[in-house]
BAFI-3210 file (N, C-alpha, C; in Angstrom, 3 decimals, decimal comma, padded with zeros to 6 digits):
// residues 199
n [1|2|3|4|5|6|7|8|9|10|11|12|13|14|15|16|17|18|19|20|21|22|23|24|25|26|27|28|29|30|31|32|33|34|35|36|37|38|39|40|41|42|43|44|45|46|47|48|49|50|51|52|53|54|55|56|57|58|59|60|61|62|63|64|65|66|67|68|69|70|71|72|73|74|75|76|77|78|79|80|81|82|83|84|85|86|87|88|89|90|91|92|93|94|95|96|97|98|99|100|101|102|103|104|105|106|107|108|109|110|111|112|113|114|115|116|117|118|119|120|121|122|123|124|125|126|127|128|129|130|131|132|133|134|135|136|137|138|139|140|141|142|143|144|145|146|147|148|149|150|151|152|153|154|155|156|157|158|159|160|161|162|163|164|165|166|167|168|169|170|171|172|173|174|175|176|177|178|179|180|181|182|183|184|185|186|187|188|189|190|191|192|193|194|195|196|197|198|199]
n.u [-068,646|-067,642|-069,990|-070,313|-068,142|-068,790|-071,158|-070,152|-068,525|-070,450|-071,955|-069,987|-069,578|-072,117|-072,217|-070,078|-071,037|-073,373|-072,245|-070,875|-073,052|-074,450|-072,584|-072,484|-075,070|-075,098|-073,322|-074,735|-076,975|-076,280|-077,052|-077,220|-076,875|-075,447|-073,026|-072,095|-071,858|-069,797|-067,558|-067,448|-067,128|-066,518|-063,207|-061,442|-059,822|-057,870|-057,224|-056,095|-053,700|-052,439|-049,717|-050,132|-052,070|-053,170|-053,819|-056,495|-055,450|-055,556|-053,369|-049,788|-048,093|-046,061|-042,501|-040,968|-039,286|-038,116|-037,263|-037,881|-036,694|-038,267|-037,146|-037,664|-037,508|-034,973|-031,993|-033,350|-033,185|-031,747|-030,897|-028,326|-027,817|-025,218|-024,893|-023,767|-025,030|-025,595|-027,192|-029,977|-031,666|-034,130|-034,357|-035,895|-035,605|-033,002|-030,753|-029,432|-026,703|-025,211|-022,992|-023,507|-022,208|-019,636|-016,133|-013,379|-010,243|-010,750|-013,336|-016,829|-019,588|-023,040|-025,359|-028,356|-030,387|-031,407|-031,710|-032,773|-032,229|-033,279|-033,292|-033,841|-032,842|-030,129|-026,961|-026,357|-027,533|-028,281|-027,643|-028,377|-027,031|-027,649|-025,776|-025,422|-023,570|-021,689|-019,443|-016,607|-013,289|-010,451|-009,530|-010,377|-012,036|-013,467|-014,985|-014,366|-016,173|-016,425|-017,888|-019,360|-020,837|-023,039|-024,130|-026,941|-025,748|-023,690|-021,420|-019,021|-020,116|-019,579|-017,110|-016,359|-016,235|-017,504|-017,050|-017,583|-018,293|-017,392|-016,997|-017,816|-019,935|-021,597|-021,674|-024,409|-025,595|-026,540|-024,930|-025,811|-027,160|-024,983|-023,462|-023,628|-023,090|-024,318|-024,301|-027,005|-027,677|-027,166|-027,933|-027,388|-025,781|-022,965|-021,834|-018,811|-016,273|-013,708|-011,577|-008,702|-008,926|-007,677|-007,706]
n.v [021,433|023,763|024,518|022,487|022,939|025,460|024,846|023,063|024,780|026,524|024,768|024,004|026,437|026,824|024,682|025,363|027,769|026,849|025,136|026,919|028,364|026,358|025,661|028,049|028,105|025,891|026,722|028,889|027,684|026,754|026,569|029,069|027,891|025,586|026,598|028,002|025,931|024,528|026,086|026,257|023,777|021,390|020,897|017,951|015,472|014,176|016,074|018,020|016,911|016,683|017,594|019,736|021,239|024,372|026,489|028,871|031,894|035,223|036,889|036,538|034,760|036,295|036,239|033,827|034,625|037,021|040,232|043,645|046,784|049,823|052,903|055,178|054,450|053,544|054,737|055,900|057,692|056,405|055,984|054,117|051,817|052,309|054,898|055,972|057,058|055,862|054,885|052,710|049,965|047,459|044,547|041,737|040,367|040,974|043,237|046,130|048,153|051,289|054,031|057,586|058,151|056,827|056,923|057,042|057,994|060,941|060,474|059,929|057,996|057,046|054,843|054,040|052,223|048,903|045,573|042,409|039,146|036,149|032,942|030,690|028,058|027,765|028,043|030,644|034,046|036,505|039,992|043,213|046,344|049,766|052,653|056,134|058,563|060,870|062,469|062,767|061,976|063,150|061,064|058,846|055,855|054,115|053,139|051,422|049,396|048,055|045,195|043,484|040,540|039,334|036,754|035,706|035,385|037,122|036,361|036,488|036,078|036,631|038,347|040,810|042,699|045,367|046,532|049,576|050,661|053,547|054,436|056,326|057,540|060,416|062,992|062,612|060,600|057,058|054,133|051,040|047,982|046,623|043,744|041,628|039,065|036,923|034,708|032,499|032,469|034,992|037,945|040,583|043,149|045,109|047,936|049,535|052,064|051,195|048,628|046,648|043,056|041,304|038,883]
n.w [-140,196|-138,994|-137,684|-135,822|-134,124|-133,109|-131,769|-129,866|-128,383|-127,347|-125,763|-123,903|-122,607|-121,463|-119,685|-117,943|-116,813|-115,544|-113,649|-111,963|-110,951|-109,569|-107,587|-106,129|-105,180|-103,497|-101,429|-100,454|-099,335|-096,852|-093,479|-090,856|-088,350|-088,927|-089,927|-087,687|-085,870|-086,970|-086,456|-083,706|-082,591|-080,023|-078,657|-078,945|-076,800|-078,253|-080,180|-078,566|-077,802|-080,143|-082,270|-083,918|-082,746|-081,721|-079,139|-078,771|-078,286|-077,213|-076,960|-076,975|-074,365|-071,818|-071,985|-069,929|-066,891|-067,657|-066,824|-066,688|-065,823|-065,304|-066,661|-065,180|-062,529|-062,136|-060,750|-058,694|-055,794|-052,854|-049,482|-048,171|-045,375|-044,427|-045,061|-047,427|-049,584|-052,077|-055,197|-055,305|-056,667|-057,062|-058,895|-060,145|-057,682|-056,992|-055,592|-056,933|-056,550|-056,866|-057,714|-058,453|-060,865|-063,080|-063,582|-065,821|-066,579|-068,308|-068,942|-068,373|-067,240|-066,664|-065,075|-066,727|-067,254|-066,419|-067,353|-066,479|-067,512|-067,048|-067,818|-066,415|-066,511|-066,379|-064,625|-064,215|-064,439|-066,916|-067,427|-068,760|-069,239|-069,645|-070,350|-069,887|-071,662|-070,052|-070,210|-072,398|-072,638|-074,533|-077,181|-075,741|-075,563|-073,982|-070,878|-067,996|-065,728|-062,554|-060,864|-058,077|-056,918|-054,350|-052,086|-049,976|-047,505|-047,537|-048,851|-051,514|-054,783|-057,385|-059,221|-061,339|-064,458|-066,532|-069,789|-071,103|-074,198|-075,831|-078,356|-081,159|-079,884|-078,571|-076,024|-073,854|-075,292|-075,440|-074,396|-075,223|-073,819|-072,424|-071,562|-068,673|-066,186|-063,539|-060,698|-059,825|-057,103|-056,235|-054,441|-054,206|-056,056|-056,368|-057,909|-058,867|-059,476|-061,830|-060,728|-060,797|-060,824|-058,173|-056,943]
ca.u [-067,508|-067,631|-071,176|-070,106|-067,225|-069,539|-072,090|-069,348|-068,095|-071,624|-072,283|-068,963|-069,859|-073,320|-071,849|-069,256|-071,895|-074,272|-071,432|-070,637|-074,323|-074,799|-071,684|-072,920|-076,319|-074,753|-072,754|-075,766|-077,981|-075,793|-077,779|-076,337|-076,531|-074,407|-071,740|-071,598|-071,444|-068,511|-066,453|-067,403|-067,146|-065,591|-061,896|-061,308|-058,532|-056,898|-056,761|-055,258|-052,365|-051,857|-048,655|-050,587|-053,091|-052,749|-054,947|-056,923|-055,017|-055,655|-052,045|-048,785|-047,685|-044,768|-041,377|-040,728|-037,992|-037,557|-037,694|-037,328|-036,907|-038,600|-036,070|-038,015|-037,163|-033,529|-031,407|-034,179|-032,235|-032,016|-029,736|-028,000|-027,574|-023,914|-024,978|-022,899|-025,834|-025,630|-028,486|-030,332|-032,906|-034,275|-034,905|-035,902|-035,126|-031,582|-030,526|-028,314|-026,229|-024,221|-022,848|-024,163|-021,513|-018,365|-015,136|-012,075|-009,594|-011,629|-014,644|-017,775|-020,849|-023,994|-026,345|-029,681|-031,388|-030,900|-032,666|-032,309|-032,764|-033,011|-034,062|-034,272|-032,307|-028,670|-026,471|-026,177|-028,497|-027,669|-028,242|-027,929|-027,016|-027,485|-025,031|-025,423|-022,257|-021,726|-018,283|-015,633|-011,948|-009,865|-008,987|-010,819|-013,159|-014,108|-014,965|-014,569|-016,929|-016,319|-019,047|-019,205|-022,104|-023,051|-025,292|-027,675|-024,853|-022,648|-020,261|-018,856|-020,511|-019,062|-016,293|-016,080|-016,277|-018,165|-016,356|-018,568|-017,682|-017,841|-016,628|-018,925|-020,994|-021,405|-022,225|-025,870|-026,065|-026,601|-024,277|-026,901|-027,076|-023,679|-023,818|-022,954|-023,796|-024,127|-024,836|-028,410|-027,857|-026,830|-029,044|-026,984|-024,644|-022,449|-021,002|-017,837|-015,332|-012,886|-010,378|-008,263|-009,202|-006,389|-007,865]
ca.v [021,344|024,978|024,521|021,581|023,617|026,525|024,206|022,530|025,900|027,029|023,781|024,099|027,656|026,615|023,768|026,106|028,719|026,113|024,624|028,038|028,686|025,297|025,787|029,195|027,723|024,977|027,519|029,766|026,904|026,357|027,303|029,736|026,979|024,656|027,281|028,318|024,673|024,108|026,854|026,163|022,376|021,198|020,326|016,630|015,215|013,824|017,311|018,742|016,312|016,712|018,596|020,897|021,957|025,673|027,071|030,193|032,891|036,564|037,484|035,586|034,893|036,961|035,305|033,596|034,980|038,256|041,342|044,916|047,875|051,088|053,875|056,198|053,975|053,405|055,945|056,454|057,891|055,708|056,019|052,812|051,871|052,887|056,325|056,465|057,770|055,209|054,566|051,299|049,549|046,005|043,958|040,276|039,970|041,299|044,663|046,714|049,326|051,935|055,477|058,455|058,027|056,108|057,685|056,473|059,100|062,111|060,044|059,630|057,381|056,793|053,796|054,563|051,148|047,547|044,518|041,079|038,110|034,881|031,914|029,727|026,699|027,784|028,395|032,093|034,919|037,599|041,317|044,157|047,655|050,929|053,743|057,421|059,201|062,190|063,223|061,940|062,513|063,077|059,749|057,818|055,154|053,151|053,278|050,117|049,438|046,796|044,832|042,328|039,941|038,738|035,930|036,156|035,362|038,129|035,796|036,949|035,085|037,026|039,559|040,962|044,075|045,689|047,556|050,402|051,167|054,907|054,783|056,806|058,144|061,777|063,263|062,533|059,392|055,872|052,881|050,122|046,532|046,126|042,481|041,125|037,896|036,658|033,417|032,538|032,724|036,392|038,792|041,990|043,451|046,446|048,493|050,537|052,412|050,041|048,229|045,345|041,913|040,837|037,538]
ca.w [-139,312|-138,205|-136,833|-134,677|-133,205|-132,444|-130,839|-128,761|-127,558|-126,624|-124,726|-122,853|-121,857|-120,646|-118,592|-116,987|-116,097|-114,649|-112,533|-111,046|-110,298|-108,625|-106,444|-105,339|-104,522|-102,398|-100,344|-099,922|-098,629|-095,532|-092,448|-089,890|-087,276|-089,394|-090,020|-086,356|-085,236|-087,528|-085,873|-082,247|-082,154|-078,894|-078,961|-078,320|-076,146|-079,290|-080,804|-077,624|-077,766|-081,482|-082,353|-084,675|-081,997|-081,200|-078,412|-079,226|-077,319|-077,771|-077,004|-076,510|-072,964|-071,650|-071,862|-068,504|-066,318|-068,200|-065,995|-067,170|-064,869|-065,943|-066,478|-064,199|-061,195|-062,031|-060,161|-057,617|-054,701|-051,595|-048,595|-047,609|-043,927|-044,084|-045,323|-048,506|-050,571|-053,388|-055,774|-055,124|-057,294|-056,981|-060,109|-060,099|-056,352|-056,829|-055,362|-057,667|-055,817|-057,728|-057,488|-059,433|-062,146|-063,098|-064,337|-066,175|-067,275|-068,341|-069,444|-067,311|-067,662|-065,577|-065,368|-067,060|-067,303|-066,199|-067,694|-066,070|-068,395|-066,387|-068,506|-065,417|-066,609|-066,318|-063,289|-064,161|-065,111|-067,662|-067,292|-069,773|-068,610|-070,518|-069,719|-070,571|-071,728|-069,423|-070,701|-073,119|-072,741|-075,866|-077,551|-074,790|-076,180|-073,096|-069,426|-067,377|-064,481|-061,806|-060,046|-057,184|-056,506|-053,015|-051,758|-048,796|-046,344|-047,717|-049,554|-052,898|-055,779|-058,707|-059,248|-062,763|-064,943|-067,801|-070,572|-071,810|-075,427|-076,123|-079,731|-081,986|-079,078|-078,079|-074,695|-073,835|-075,967|-074,590|-074,771|-074,880|-073,632|-071,997|-070,910|-067,481|-065,675|-062,119|-060,274|-059,444|-055,665|-055,954|-053,977|-054,303|-056,927|-056,094|-058,971|-058,441|-060,532|-062,163|-059,979|-061,303|-059,961|-057,624|-056,385]
c.u [-067,453|-068,805|-070,948|-069,145|-067,951|-070,475|-071,331|-068,917|-069,250|-071,984|-071,278|-069,198|-071,059|-073,000|-071,036|-070,106|-072,804|-073,509|-071,195|-071,903|-074,677|-073,875|-072,108|-074,191|-076,039|-074,213|-073,814|-076,812|-077,527|-076,472|-076,803|-075,930|-075,399|-073,061|-071,204|-071,162|-070,088|-067,360|-066,348|-067,461|-066,148|-064,302|-061,772|-059,950|-057,468|-056,337|-055,827|-053,838|-051,691|-050,841|-049,105|-051,635|-052,513|-053,935|-055,250|-056,591|-055,077|-054,304|-051,030|-048,435|-046,322|-043,674|-041,060|-039,352|-037,371|-038,132|-037,072|-037,682|-037,176|-037,521|-036,392|-037,651|-035,673|-032,958|-032,345|-033,292|-032,686|-030,748|-029,520|-027,757|-026,229|-023,828|-024,129|-023,686|-025,843|-027,061|-028,726|-031,626|-032,947|-034,982|-034,785|-035,261|-033,629|-031,469|-029,286|-027,959|-025,119|-024,149|-023,535|-023,511|-020,230|-017,399|-013,942|-011,380|-010,465|-013,010|-015,525|-019,039|-021,724|-024,971|-027,702|-030,753|-030,701|-032,019|-032,047|-033,007|-032,374|-033,891|-034,451|-033,684|-030,777|-028,236|-026,302|-027,333|-027,719|-028,378|-027,620|-028,102|-026,803|-026,785|-025,178|-024,016|-022,384|-020,585|-017,357|-014,303|-011,406|-009,202|-009,325|-012,097|-013,828|-014,033|-015,240|-015,245|-016,788|-017,639|-018,754|-020,599|-021,966|-024,281|-025,919|-026,819|-023,728|-021,390|-020,221|-019,204|-019,935|-018,271|-015,864|-016,148|-017,070|-017,307|-017,395|-017,870|-018,261|-017,614|-017,875|-020,051|-020,607|-021,990|-023,753|-026,424|-025,895|-025,804|-025,191|-026,422|-025,655|-023,925|-022,972|-023,680|-023,484|-024,783|-026,245|-028,629|-027,547|-028,071|-028,696|-025,776|-024,242|-021,513|-020,048|-017,045|-014,331|-011,713|-009,975|-008,566|-007,886|-006,492|-008,062]
c.v [022,573|025,011|023,640|022,209|024,708|025,938|023,666|023,652|026,446|026,074|023,841|025,326|027,486|025,721|024,508|027,056|027,985|025,529|025,715|028,361|027,624|025,326|026,937|028,860|026,807|025,757|028,401|029,021|026,489|027,224|027,976|028,809|026,054|025,334|027,615|027,063|024,230|024,833|026,685|024,725|022,186|020,532|019,002|016,489|014,872|015,065|018,083|018,197|016,327|017,847|019,850|021,713|023,251|026,269|028,472|031,209|034,266|037,260|036,475|035,832|035,573|035,918|035,091|034,063|036,233|039,427|042,615|046,016|049,165|052,129|054,909|055,759|053,727|054,762|056,637|056,522|057,134|055,759|054,643|052,937|052,489|054,363|056,840|057,117|057,158|055,083|053,073|051,046|048,032|045,497|042,451|039,759|040,168|042,813|045,091|048,027|049,969|053,424|056,276|058,353|057,231|056,907|056,802|057,513|060,334|061,782|059,606|059,013|057,168|055,710|054,442|053,483|049,810|046,575|043,191|040,058|036,760|033,817|030,770|028,336|026,659|028,192|029,905|032,800|036,008|038,906|042,214|045,569|048,734|052,034|055,004|058,014|060,612|063,084|062,255|062,655|062,329|061,714|058,651|057,171|054,145|053,629|051,890|050,302|048,078|046,495|043,565|041,854|039,284|037,857|036,424|036,177|036,380|037,610|036,297|035,813|035,386|038,299|039,735|042,439|044,159|046,733|048,303|051,038|052,540|055,299|055,177|057,461|059,554|061,913|063,292|061,314|058,182|054,729|051,755|048,684|046,035|044,915|042,222|039,845|037,713|035,330|033,581|032,855|034,163|037,173|040,273|042,110|044,898|046,838|049,524|050,987|051,273|049,865|046,853|044,239|041,327|039,417|036,531]
c.w [-138,404|-137,237|-135,614|-133,666|-132,419|-131,398|-129,626|-127,814|-126,730|-125,478|-123,566|-121,989|-120,942|-119,443|-117,530|-116,153|-115,122|-113,464|-111,493|-110,269|-109,263|-107,396|-105,535|-104,575|-103,342|-101,200|-099,699|-099,115|-097,236|-094,469|-091,507|-088,761|-087,675|-089,437|-088,641|-085,628|-085,732|-086,857|-084,369|-081,748|-081,031|-079,322|-078,224|-077,673|-077,182|-079,950|-079,880|-077,594|-079,126|-081,574|-083,088|-083,930|-081,427|-080,456|-078,895|-078,147|-077,966|-077,846|-076,499|-075,053|-072,900|-071,484|-070,385|-068,079|-066,886|-067,416|-066,552|-066,186|-065,630|-065,642|-065,410|-062,785|-061,049|-061,630|-059,171|-056,374|-053,456|-050,766|-048,007|-046,109|-043,557|-044,483|-046,466|-049,641|-051,951|-053,881|-055,598|-055,875|-057,271|-058,222|-059,984|-058,814|-056,161|-056,637|-056,132|-056,971|-056,639|-057,435|-058,596|-060,803|-061,937|-063,964|-064,653|-067,043|-067,162|-068,899|-068,279|-067,916|-066,433|-066,014|-065,622|-067,029|-067,082|-066,546|-067,287|-066,944|-067,812|-067,019|-067,580|-065,524|-066,663|-064,919|-063,121|-064,852|-065,840|-067,321|-068,349|-069,220|-069,674|-069,734|-070,549|-070,525|-071,158|-069,903|-071,412|-073,168|-074,143|-076,060|-076,538|-075,320|-075,262|-071,652|-068,870|-066,015|-063,811|-061,101|-059,253|-056,793|-055,144|-052,855|-050,462|-047,530|-046,452|-048,380|-050,993|-053,856|-057,160|-058,558|-060,702|-063,141|-066,230|-068,490|-071,406|-073,001|-075,767|-077,581|-080,534|-081,212|-078,640|-076,686|-074,782|-074,527|-075,049|-075,210|-074,292|-074,690|-073,397|-071,106|-069,671|-067,068|-064,199|-061,769|-059,716|-057,965|-055,271|-055,531|-054,057|-055,217|-056,673|-057,230|-058,373|-059,655|-060,678|-061,213|-060,496|-060,293|-059,489|-057,092|-057,491]
res [m|k|k|s|r|i|i|s|a|i|l|a|g|i|i|a|v|s|s|v|i|s|l|a|a|c|n|g|n|e|t|p|e|a|s|s|n|a|t|t|a|p|v|t|e|a|e|k|t|d|v|n|y|v|p|n|e|t|k|p|a|a|a|p|g|t|f|e|q|d|q|s|r|v|n|e|y|a|t|k|p|d|g|d|g|s|f|v|t|e|i|a|s|v|k|f|v|y|p|e|y|f|a|e|g|n|s|y|v|a|i|k|n|i|v|v|d|d|l|g|f|t|s|k|a|d|a|y|v|d|f|e|v|l|a|r|g|k|n|e|d|k|v|r|v|s|y|i|g|y|d|a|e|g|n|v|t|r|r|s|q|i|t|v|n|l|f|g|l|n|v|g|e|i|s|k|e|n|r|m|d|f|k|r|e|t|v|k|i|v|f|t|e|f|t|p|i|s|e]
***
């Protein structure tokens, strides 16, 4: 009885070892041409339309309609025709015009970066503005900034404001991604210190 168990165990071991050796031999007999043909087979039209088909791209395409302005160009000094000395920068075919800083009370902020995010399928585009804190008045936690959008004919397309939250920020720090929006036909946006909307 013990001998038959030992013999069965030995036979099972021999069968397992021979199976592993034969599998390794099969994989090793594949020619280089066969393996390269397997990876470079042409893609059929059926595969292209299949939902699981993913083209071989080395890097993802950039998100459409997203424009980012380098900080080194924001606040590039330009003199406007009326000579008021405002800063002007153009992002995504929209001119942004703004003064050197904005004040409310004893708090001051300055535009440091503007990112336009236009997804292309809505009536409005979004923009995100970063403001640097230049000064903070005692117990003052916000600075409001007004802006007006204009179309190519000079008509007002948007009149609104941004509230820059200063809570928890010190002088020299950045209040990031303050959202604003404007209509797609807008070609110029003028920022000013806060004035209540009367219309």
